[in-house]
C-alpha positions in Angstrom: 67.2 -16.5 3.7 63.6 -15.4 3.2 63.1 -12.1 1.5 62.0 -9.3 3.7 58.6 -7.8 3.2 58.1 -4.1 2.6 56.7 -3.7 6.1 59.7 -5.5 7.6 62.1 -3.2 5.7 60.2 -0.1 6.9 60.4 -1.4 10.5 64.1 -2.0 10.2 64.6 1.5 8.7 62.6 3.0 11.5 64.8 1.2 14.2 68.0 2.4 12.4 66.7 6.0 12.4 65.8 5.8 16.1 69.2 4.4 17.0 70.9 7.2 15.0 68.8 9.8 16.8 69.7 8.4 20.2 73.4 8.3 19.3 73.2 11.9 18.1 71.6 13.0 21.4 74.4 11.3 23.4 77.1 13.0 21.2 75.3 16.4 21.5 75.2 16.1 25.3 78.9 15.1 25.4 79.9 18.2 23.3 77.7 20.6 25.4 79.3 19.3 28.5 82.7 19.9 26.9 81.8 23.4 25.9 80.6 24.2 29.4 83.9 22.9 30.8 85.9 25.0 28.3 83.9 28.1 29.4 84.3 27.2 33.1 88.0 26.5 32.9 88.8 29.3 30.4 90.2 26.8 27.9 89.9 29.0 24.8 92.7 31.3 24.0 92.2 35.0 23.3 93.8 36.5 20.1 96.5 38.2 22.2 97.4 34.9 24.0 97.4 33.0 20.7 99.6 35.7 19.0 102.0 35.5 22.0 102.6 31.8 21.4 100.7 30.3 24.3 100.2 26.5 24.1 96.8 24.8 23.6 95.0 24.6 26.9 93.2 21.4 25.8 96.3 19.2 25.3 99.3 21.3 26.3 100.9 21.1 22.9 102.1 24.2 21.0 99.6 25.4 18.5 102.3 26.5 16.0 105.7 24.8 16.2 107.2 26.6 13.3 108.5 23.4 11.7 106.5 23.8 8.5 103.9 21.6 6.9 104.5 17.8 6.5 105.3 16.9 2.9 103.1 14.2 1.2 104.0 10.8 2.6 105.5 9.6 -0.6 108.0 12.5 -0.5 109.1 12.0 3.1 112.6 10.6 3.8 112.9 7.5 5.9 113.7 9.5 9.1 110.9 12.0 8.4 108.5 9.1 7.9 109.5 7.6 11.2 109.0 11.0 12.9 105.6 11.4 11.3 104.5 7.9 12.4 105.7 8.5 15.9 103.8 11.8 16.1 100.7 10.0 14.8 101.1 7.3 17.4 101.4 9.7 20.2 98.3 11.6 19.0 96.3 8.4 18.8 97.3 7.4 22.3 96.4 10.9 23.8 93.0 11.0 22.0 92.0 7.3 21.8 88.5 7.9 23.2 87.7 11.3 21.6 86.0 10.0 18.5 86.7 13.2 16.6 88.9 14.6 13.8 92.0 16.7 13.9 93.0 20.3 13.1 96.3 22.0 12.6 97.7 25.4 11.7 99.4 26.0 8.3 103.2 25.9 8.7 103.0 23.6 11.8 103.3 19.9 12.3 101.4 19.6 15.5 98.0 18.2 15.2 95.2 18.9 17.7 92.0 17.0 18.5 88.7 18.6 17.4 87.1 17.4 20.7 89.7 18.2 23.2 91.4 21.3 21.7 89.4 24.6 21.1 90.1 26.0 17.6 92.4 29.0 17.4 90.7 32.4 17.8 89.6 34.4 14.8 92.2 37.2 14.1 91.5 40.9 13.2 92.0 40.4 9.5 89.7 37.5 9.4 87.1 39.5 11.3 87.4 42.3 8.7 86.9 39.8 5.8 83.9 38.3 7.6 82.4 41.7 8.2 82.8 42.6 4.5 81.2 39.3 3.5 78.2 39.8 5.8 77.8 43.3 4.5 77.6 42.0 0.9 74.7 39.6 1.7 71.2 40.5 0.6 68.9 42.1 3.3 67.1 39.9 5.7 63.8 40.5 3.9 65.4 39.4 0.6 66.9 36.3 2.3 63.5 35.3 3.5 62.4 34.5 0.0 64.9 31.7 -0.2 64.0 30.0 3.0 61.9 26.8 3.3 60.3 25.2 6.3 60.9 21.5 7.1 59.0 19.3 9.5 61.3 17.4 11.8 60.0 14.3 13.6 62.0 13.9 16.7 62.9 10.8 18.8 60.1 11.9 21.3 57.6 11.7 18.4 57.0 15.5 18.5 57.2 17.3 15.2 58.9 20.7 15.1 59.5 23.2 12.3 63.0 23.9 11.0 63.9 26.7 8.6 66.8 26.6 6.2 67.9 27.8 2.7 66.1 26.3 -0.2 69.2 25.1 -1.9 69.7 22.4 0.7 68.1 19.1 -0.3 68.2 17.6 3.3 68.4 18.7 6.9 71.9 18.3 8.3 70.9 19.0 11.9 71.0 15.8 13.9 69.8 17.2 17.2 67.4 20.2 17.9 65.5 21.7 20.8 62.1 20.3 21.4 59.8 23.0 22.8 57.3 20.5 24.1 59.8 18.4 26.0 62.1 21.2 26.9 65.1 19.0 25.9 67.5 18.5 23.0 66.2 15.6 20.9 67.6 13.6 18.0 66.0 14.0 14.5 64.5 10.7 13.2 63.1 12.0 9.9 62.5 15.2 8.0 60.1 16.4 5.4 60.2 19.6 3.3 57.0 21.6 3.7 57.5 24.7 1.5 58.3 28.4 1.7 58.8 29.6 5.2 57.5 33.1 4.7 54.6 34.7 2.9 55.1 37.4 0.2 54.6 40.1 2.8 57.6 38.8 4.8 55.5 37.3 7.7 56.2 33.7 8.7 53.9 31.1 7.3 52.2 29.0 9.9 52.8 25.3 9.9 49.2 24.4 9.3 49.0 26.8 6.4 52.2 25.4 4.9 51.0 21.9 5.4 47.8 22.6 3.6 49.7 24.2 0.7 52.0 21.2 0.5 49.1 18.7 0.6 47.3 20.7 -2.1 50.4 20.6 -4.3 50.8 16.8 -3.7 47.1 16.3 -4.6 47.4 18.3 -7.7 50.5 16.3 -8.7 48.7 13.1 -8.0 45.7 14.1 -10.1 48.0 15.1 -13.0 49.7 11.7 -12.8 46.4 9.9 -12.7 45.2 11.9 -15.8 48.4 10.9 -17.7 47.9 7.3 -16.7 44.3 7.3 -17.8 45.3 9.0 -21.1 48.0 6.4 -21.8 45.6 3.6 -20.8 42.9 4.9 -23.3 45.5 5.2 -26.0 46.6 1.6 -25.4 43.0 0.4 -25.4 42.4 2.1 -28.7 45.5 0.5 -30.2 44.3 -2.9 -29.0 40.9 -2.4 -30.6 42.6 -1.3 -33.9 44.7 -4.5 -33.9 41.7 -6.7 -33.2 39.7 -5.1 -36.0 42.7 -5.6 -38.4 42.9 -9.3 -37.5 39.1 -9.7 -37.9 39.2 -8.1 -41.4 42.1 -10.4 -42.5 40.3 -13.5 -41.3 
């Protein structure tokens, strides 16, 4: 088989990225329709309903069966293993087309589908912990110092800004709102631009950020070129020295 050229590899990578963006759009649309249905049909349980032991409104199964967690498979008895496998078989039959994961409650053996079954509500104690956690965070102005802007190229070819914490090395969002199309579009590629905010806390415009990024890239390219020229000059001097030594010996 003939080896692919660099251009052919780029074209194939671009097609894969486009297919991935289209798949992400379809999955996002599917989940938004599900969320709308949950809201319309009041599928989510309130904390009071959950505490009262109401069953999951997504699948009809109890959320907590009180049977305790499953032991690791190697520690299950023969009868327990058969029970586990039967429960797994029933779950797969009920959610064969869901294409999602599972969730369960500690101390319960019932598993629920991440697509069909709304997660359990957050309890008062968890809300208190979250409130304390949020209160311990730096102020909004302080957090701005750690935010970067990324340029996302979408399936529609529009480029939109995306802001996230600097510690992230990539953008995990697969679908975002396109203000020009007015639709949700899949992300084809992403590129880090630089700090999202100026020192005074105001947001940095995309053109300004792009100019700074290009200036940094140009400075880096010039520094690299200078190093290469320096190394080339040193190599040439060494060649000249060797030639002179050979001439003197002859």
